[in-house]
C-alpha positions in Angstrom: 15.7 19.0 83.1 18.5 16.5 82.4 17.5 13.2 83.9 19.1 9.7 83.3 17.3 7.4 81.0 15.4 4.4 82.3 17.1 1.0 82.1 14.8 -1.1 80.0 13.6 -4.3 81.7 14.1 -7.2 79.2 11.9 -10.3 79.0 12.8 -12.9 81.7 15.1 -15.8 80.5 13.6 -19.2 80.0 15.2 -21.1 82.9 16.9 -18.8 85.4 17.4 -21.6 87.9 20.1 -23.1 85.6 21.7 -19.7 84.8 24.2 -17.7 86.8 23.0 -14.1 87.0 26.5 -12.6 86.4 27.0 -14.8 83.2 23.5 -13.9 82.0 24.2 -10.2 82.4 27.6 -10.6 80.6 25.9 -12.3 77.6 22.8 -10.2 77.3 23.3 -6.7 78.5 26.3 -5.1 76.8 24.2 -2.2 75.7 23.0 -1.5 79.2 26.7 -1.6 80.3 27.6 1.0 77.8 24.8 3.1 79.0 26.2 2.9 82.5 29.6 4.0 81.2 28.1 7.0 79.5 26.3 8.0 82.7 29.6 7.8 84.5 31.1 10.3 82.0 32.8 8.0 79.6 32.6 8.8 75.9 32.9 6.3 73.0 34.8 7.0 69.8 34.5 4.7 66.8 37.6 3.5 65.1 36.9 1.0 62.3 35.6 -2.1 64.1 37.1 -1.4 67.5 35.5 0.9 70.0 37.7 3.3 71.8 36.4 4.9 75.0 37.8 8.0 76.7 37.6 8.7 80.5 35.6 11.6 81.9 38.6 13.9 81.9 39.6 12.9 78.4 43.1 11.7 79.4 42.5 7.9 79.4 41.5 5.4 76.9 40.0 1.9 76.9 38.8 -0.5 74.2 35.7 -2.6 73.9 36.4 -5.9 72.3 34.8 -9.3 72.4 32.2 -8.3 75.0 34.8 -7.0 77.5 36.3 -3.7 78.5 40.1 -3.5 78.1 41.8 -0.8 80.2 44.8 1.1 78.9 48.1 1.7 80.5 46.9 4.1 83.2 44.4 3.9 86.1 41.1 5.6 85.8 39.1 5.2 89.0 37.5 2.7 89.6 39.4 0.8 86.9 43.0 -0.3 87.1 45.5 -0.3 84.3 46.0 -3.2 82.0 43.0 -5.1 83.3 39.9 -6.5 81.5 36.4 -6.0 82.9 33.2 -7.9 82.1 29.8 -6.1 81.8 28.8 -7.5 85.2 32.0 -6.2 86.8 31.3 -2.7 85.3 27.8 -2.9 86.8 29.3 -3.7 90.2 31.9 -0.9 90.1 29.9 1.9 88.6 26.3 1.3 89.4 26.7 -0.4 92.8 30.0 1.2 94.0 31.8 -2.2 94.5 28.8 -4.0 96.1 29.0 -7.4 94.3 26.1 -8.9 96.3 23.9 -5.9 95.7 24.5 -6.1 91.9 23.9 -9.9 91.9 20.5 -9.5 93.6 19.6 -6.6 91.4 20.1 -8.8 88.3 18.0 -11.5 89.9 15.1 -9.1 90.7 15.3 -7.1 87.5 15.4 -10.0 85.1 14.5 -13.2 86.9 11.7 -12.1 89.2 8.9 -13.2 86.9 10.4 -16.8 87.1 11.2 -16.6 90.8 8.1 -14.8 92.2 9.5 -14.9 95.8 11.9 -12.8 97.9 13.4 -13.3 101.3 13.9 -10.2 103.5 15.7 -11.1 106.6 14.1 -14.3 107.7 10.7 -13.6 106.2 9.5 -14.9 102.8 7.2 -13.0 100.5 5.5 -13.7 97.2 5.6 -10.9 94.6 2.1 -10.8 93.1 1.2 -8.8 90.0 -2.4 -7.5 89.5 -4.1 -5.4 86.9 -6.1 -2.5 88.3 -9.3 -0.9 86.9 -7.2 1.5 84.8 -5.4 -1.4 83.1 -2.1 -0.7 85.0 -0.1 -3.4 86.6 0.2 -3.3 90.4 2.7 -5.2 92.5 1.9 -6.5 96.0 4.1 -8.3 98.5 2.3 -11.0 100.5 3.8 -13.0 103.4 4.5 -16.6 102.2 5.7 -19.5 104.3 8.9 -21.5 103.6 7.0 -24.8 103.9 4.5 -23.7 101.2 7.3 -22.7 98.8 8.9 -26.1 99.3 5.6 -27.9 98.9 4.9 -26.0 95.6 8.4 -26.1 94.1 10.6 -28.6 95.9 13.1 -28.6 98.8 16.0 -27.0 96.8 13.9 -24.2 95.3 14.3 -21.7 98.3 18.0 -21.6 97.8 17.4 -19.8 94.5 15.1 -17.2 96.0 16.7 -13.7 96.1 17.4 -12.6 99.6 17.9 -9.2 101.1 19.1 -7.9 104.5 16.1 -5.5 105.0 13.6 -3.3 103.3 14.5 0.2 102.0 12.9 2.9 100.1 14.6 5.2 97.6 12.1 7.2 95.5 13.4 7.8 92.0 11.2 8.0 88.9 14.1 8.1 86.4 17.0 5.9 87.6 15.1 3.2 89.5 16.8 0.3 91.3 14.9 -2.5 93.0 17.9 -3.1 95.3 19.6 -0.5 97.6 22.7 -1.7 99.4 21.3 -5.3 99.4 17.9 -4.0 100.8 14.7 -4.6 98.9 13.4 -1.2 97.6 9.7 -0.8 98.3 9.5 2.1 95.9 8.2 0.8 92.6 9.4 1.5 89.1 7.5 4.5 87.6 5.0 3.1 85.1 5.2 5.8 82.4 7.7 7.4 80.1 7.6 11.1 79.1 6.8 11.7 75.4 6.1 15.1 73.7 2.5 15.7 72.9 -0.7 17.5 73.6 -2.6 17.3 76.9 -5.8 19.4 76.6 -8.0 17.4 79.0 -5.3 17.2 81.6 -4.9 21.0 81.5 -8.7 21.4 81.9 -8.6 19.1 85.0 -5.6 20.9 86.5 -7.2 24.3 86.0 -10.4 23.1 87.5 -8.7 21.8 90.6 -6.3 24.7 91.2 -8.2 27.6 89.6 -6.3 30.9 90.1 -3.5 29.0 91.7 -2.9 27.0 88.5 0.9 27.7 88.5 1.1 26.3 92.0 -0.8 23.2 90.9 1.7 22.6 88.1 4.6 23.1 90.6 2.9 20.6 92.9 2.8 18.0 90.1 6.4 18.8 89.0 7.7 18.1 92.6 5.6 14.9 92.8 7.2 13.6 89.5 10.7 15.1 89.4 11.5 15.4 93.1 9.7 12.4 94.8 12.1 12.6 97.8 10.8 16.1 98.8 8.0 16.8 101.2 4.9 18.8 100.1 2.1 20.7 101.9 -1.1 18.7 102.6 -3.4 19.2 99.6 -7.0 19.4 100.6 -9.8 19.3 98.0 -13.2 20.4 99.4 -16.7 20.9 98.1 -20.2 20.5 99.5 -21.6 19.5 96.1 -21.1 16.1 94.5 -19.3 15.4 91.2 -16.9 18.3 91.5 -13.8 16.3 90.3 -12.3 15.3 93.6 -12.5 11.6 92.9 -11.5 12.1 89.2 -8.3 13.9 90.4 -7.4 11.1 92.8 -8.0 8.5 90.2 -5.8 10.4 87.8 -3.0 10.5 90.2 -3.4 6.7 90.7 -3.0 6.3 87.0 0.2 8.3 87.0 2.0 7.0 90.1 0.6 3.4 90.3 2.0 1.4 93.2 3.7 4.4 94.7 0.3 5.8 95.7 -2.1 4.5 98.4 -5.8 5.2 98.9 -6.7 4.8 102.6 -9.5 5.7 104.9 -9.2 8.1 107.9 -9.2 5.1 110.2 -6.3 3.5 108.3 -4.3 6.7 108.7 -4.5 6.6 112.5 -4.4 2.8 112.9 -1.6 1.1 114.6 -0.9 -0.9 111.4 0.5 1.5 108.9 1.8 -0.9 106.3 -0.8 0.1 103.7 0.7 3.5 103.3 4.1 3.5 105.0 6.1 3.0 101.8 3.8 5.1 99.6 5.0 8.4 98.1 1.4 9.7 97.7 -1.4 9.0 100.2 -5.0 9.9 99.4 -7.6 10.1 102.2 -11.1 10.5 100.8 -14.2 11.8 102.6 -12.2 13.2 105.5 -13.4 14.8 108.7 -10.8 14.8 111.5 -12.6 16.0 114.6 -10.1 15.2 117.3 -7.1 17.5 117.7 -4.8 14.5 118.4 -5.7 13.1 115.0 -4.9 16.3 113.3 -1.6 16.6 115.1 -0.7 13.1 114.0 -1.6 14.0 110.4 0.6 17.1 110.4 3.5 15.2 112.0 3.2 12.5 109.4 3.3 15.1 106.6 6.8 16.3 107.8 8.2 13.0 109.2 11.5 11.8 107.8 11.2 8.3 109.1 8.4 5.9 109.9 8.2 2.7 112.0 6.3 0.2 109.9 3.8 -2.0 111.7 2.5 -4.9 109.7 0.6 -7.9 110.9 2.8 -11.1 111.5 6.0 -9.2 110.7 8.5 -7.5 113.1 8.6 -3.7 113.0 11.2 -2.1 110.8 12.1 1.5 110.1 12.0 3.3 106.7 12.7 6.7 105.4 9.3 8.4 104.9 8.5 10.4 101.8 4.7 10.3 101.9 2.7 13.3 100.5 -0.9 13.6 101.8 -4.0 14.5 99.9 -7.4 14.9 101.7 -10.8 15.2 100.1 -13.9 16.2 102.0 -17.5 17.4 101.6 -17.0 19.6 104.7 -15.6 22.8 103.2 -14.5 24.5 106.3 -14.7 21.8 109.0 -12.6 18.9 107.6 -10.0 19.4 110.3 -9.0 21.9 113.0 -6.3 24.2 111.6 -4.4 26.6 113.8 -4.1 30.2 112.7 -0.3 29.8 112.2 -0.6 26.6 110.3 1.5 26.6 107.1 1.2 22.9 106.0 -2.2 23.0 104.3 -3.0 23.8 100.6 -6.8 24.1 100.5 -8.8 24.2 97.2 -12.6 24.6 97.1 -14.0 23.0 93.9 -17.0 23.9 91.9 -19.1 21.8 89.6 -17.1 21.5 86.3 -18.3 23.7 83.5 -17.3 21.1 80.8 -18.5 17.5 80.8 -16.6 14.6 79.5 -17.9 11.1 80.5 -14.8 9.5 79.0 -12.3 11.8 80.7 -10.4 9.1 82.6 -9.5 7.4 79.3 -8.4 10.7 77.8 -6.3 11.5 80.9 -4.5 8.1 80.7 -3.7 8.8 77.1 -2.2 12.2 77.9 0.0 11.2 80.8 3.2 10.9 78.7 2.7 14.3 77.2 2.1 15.9 80.7 5.2 14.2 82.1 7.3 15.6 79.2 6.0 19.1 79.8 7.0 18.8 83.5 10.6 17.9 82.5 10.9 21.0 80.4 10.0 23.4 83.3 12.6 25.4 85.2 13.9 23.6 88.3 11.9 24.2 91.5 13.5 26.5 93.9 13.8 24.9 97.4 16.1 27.6 98.8 13.4 29.5 100.7 11.2 26.5 101.8 12.0 22.8 101.7 8.5 22.1 100.3 9.0 24.3 97.3 6.1 26.6 98.5 6.1 29.7 100.5 3.4 29.9 103.2 2.1 33.2 101.6 1.6 31.4 98.3 -0.8 28.9 99.9 -3.0 31.5 101.4 -6.5 31.8 99.9 -10.1 32.3 101.0 -10.7 28.5 101.5 -7.8 28.3 103.9 -8.9 31.4 105.8 -12.4 30.0 106.2 -11.1 26.7 107.4 -9.0 28.4 110.0 -11.9 30.5 111.2 -14.1 27.5 111.6 -11.3 25.7 113.4 -11.5 28.2 116.3 -13.3 26.9 119.4 -16.9 27.8 120.1 -15.8 29.9 123.0 -13.2 31.8 120.8 -16.0 32.6 118.3 -18.3 33.7 121.1 -15.7 36.0 122.7 -14.9 37.5 119.3 -18.6 38.5 118.9 -18.8 39.8 122.5 -15.8 42.1 122.1 -17.0 43.3 118.7 -20.4 44.1 120.2 -18.8 46.0 123.1 -16.8 48.2 120.8 -19.8 48.9 118.6 -22.1 49.8 121.5 -21.2 50.2 125.2 -17.5 51.0 124.5 -17.9 52.8 121.2 -15.7 55.6 122.4 -12.8 53.4 123.4 -9.9 51.8 121.4 -9.0 49.3 124.1 -9.9 48.0 127.6 -8.5 45.6 130.2 -10.2 42.5 131.5 -9.3 39.3 133.4 -10.7 35.8 132.8 -12.7 35.9 136.1 -14.5 39.0 135.1 -15.5 37.5 131.8 -16.7 34.4 133.6 -18.8 36.4 136.1 -20.3 38.6 133.4 -21.1 36.1 130.6 -20.7 32.5 131.8 -21.7 32.6 135.4 -24.2 29.7 135.0 -22.1 27.7 132.5 -20.2 25.1 134.5 -18.3 23.9 131.3 -16.5 27.3 131.0 -14.2 28.4 133.7 -11.6 31.1 134.2 -8.8 28.8 133.2 -10.4 27.8 129.9 -11.2 31.5 129.2 -7.6 32.4 129.9 -6.3 29.7 127.5 -8.6 30.8 124.7 -7.6 34.5 125.1 -3.9 33.5 125.0 -3.7 30.7 122.5 -6.5 31.5 120.0 -7.3 35.2 120.2 -3.6 36.1 120.8 -4.5 39.2 122.9 -1.7 41.0 124.8 -1.2 39.6 128.3 -0.1 41.5 131.4 1.4 39.1 133.9 2.0 41.3 136.9 -0.1 42.6 139.8 -1.9 45.8 139.1 -5.1 47.8 139.4 -7.5 47.9 136.5 -11.2 48.5 135.6 -12.8 45.4 133.9 -14.5 46.4 130.6 -13.7 50.0 131.6 -17.2 50.3 133.0 -17.2 48.2 136.2 -15.7 48.7 139.7 -11.9 48.7 139.7 -10.0 45.7 141.1 -6.5 44.2 141.6 -5.4 41.4 139.4 -2.2 39.6 138.3 -3.1 38.1 134.9 -5.2 40.4 132.7 -5.7 41.1 129.0 -5.7 44.2 126.8 -8.6 43.9 124.3 -8.0 46.2 121.3 -10.7 47.5 119.0 -8.7 47.0 115.8 -8.5 43.2 116.5 -12.3 42.8 116.5 -13.9 45.5 114.3 -13.0 47.9 111.5 -15.2 50.6 112.8 -13.2 53.4 114.4 -14.0 54.7 117.9 -16.5 57.6 118.1 -15.2 60.9 119.3 -16.7 61.6 122.7 -18.2 65.1 122.8 -17.0 67.3 125.6 -19.7 68.6 128.0 -19.6 72.4 128.2 -19.4 74.1 131.6 
């Protein structure tokens, strides 16, 4: 896959408060400017000591002399004939499409941020704090900071030097990262690794352990996470009753890869009114999950397909962001981690066993192999999103673990009625392929003394969970084909092949 190279972040200058960002860029980043020209389709030809550049269509030339770009006698959008452009002007025109302020703030954040560890977004001030996590990777955190504190620490004139932005934005890109998007502060963080060819044996062992017979789907899942971070993905669920099956190792490994763009939250965090801990994350891991309430599951599924999110953070006004979060759940409840409808297509469930190979130093080995895995992912054929926007067909995600989770998600009444109908076809009604019944007859026959189960509830389970054929018109029928006939408006056709594989017995004719 042909992806743009990363712009390398240089060491911050000694005293940014006394340096104009545009002048700094002109003096120090000619090489980056040439990289920007190449990305725009320009090509450089070397003629003695002067560099001659040709336009993307090959019909126009310009020269690079003395640190500036001299345009020839014809226009070549966005450049005008017979004009000279500095590196910063080229940055403005090609990288920021004419947005001077956006380019100015980008230089401040990209090269000066370690000397000015504050930003202002709208009217709110933040301090950009860098921390090192348990894996030795640097994490970035924004903390609300008061203007008075900044003045107290650095002087009254210091805040005028703080980069300021109109709003927050999020643009996920692991290859051509920009901290500023249309003068909005990009909450997506620069990807912490670079792809490098190499071997990744322990990584392959982990991926095969997690995804088993669906290994190729697992590779595709990782490929989309890395190469297509703006695409949605199904909810990945890792389940196992046993401990030490690799769920936590897999989550830790993804943290090593995606750094600040991944969040680990609790189930309570996911349904809390304050969603800032994960709202800007591209990957959201929820460990030890069991969602018992249907409303919670519906919110989870809605979140997995949302295109926007309203961010609620303490002490800050709400703001809207595009939402690109992909959700991973882990649970010790193999089939009851959440209620999943029979038609649900947003879950990718994997049941894990205890690993057959032990490696007590596996996290260190996995960190070492990250560049090689990333390189492998860039060599794969592009993912086909033509048939499904997630890159996965529902049929591909079907497996025994998902089937069991769906079965256990059925209500207790649904499971009881399934057993009742199966028993009827195997015994009392073994000669029939179908019979008619209404909810009131079921109530009177099986739940007469159960005040928690009424005809309306029975009718809803028959319609929504068992999906049996409904007749919604007045008519005469015989409940269970064995009782006294009656008139009814809403009744159901219960068919043998929906509840048992045993065929109906042939009823012997009585001779005269």
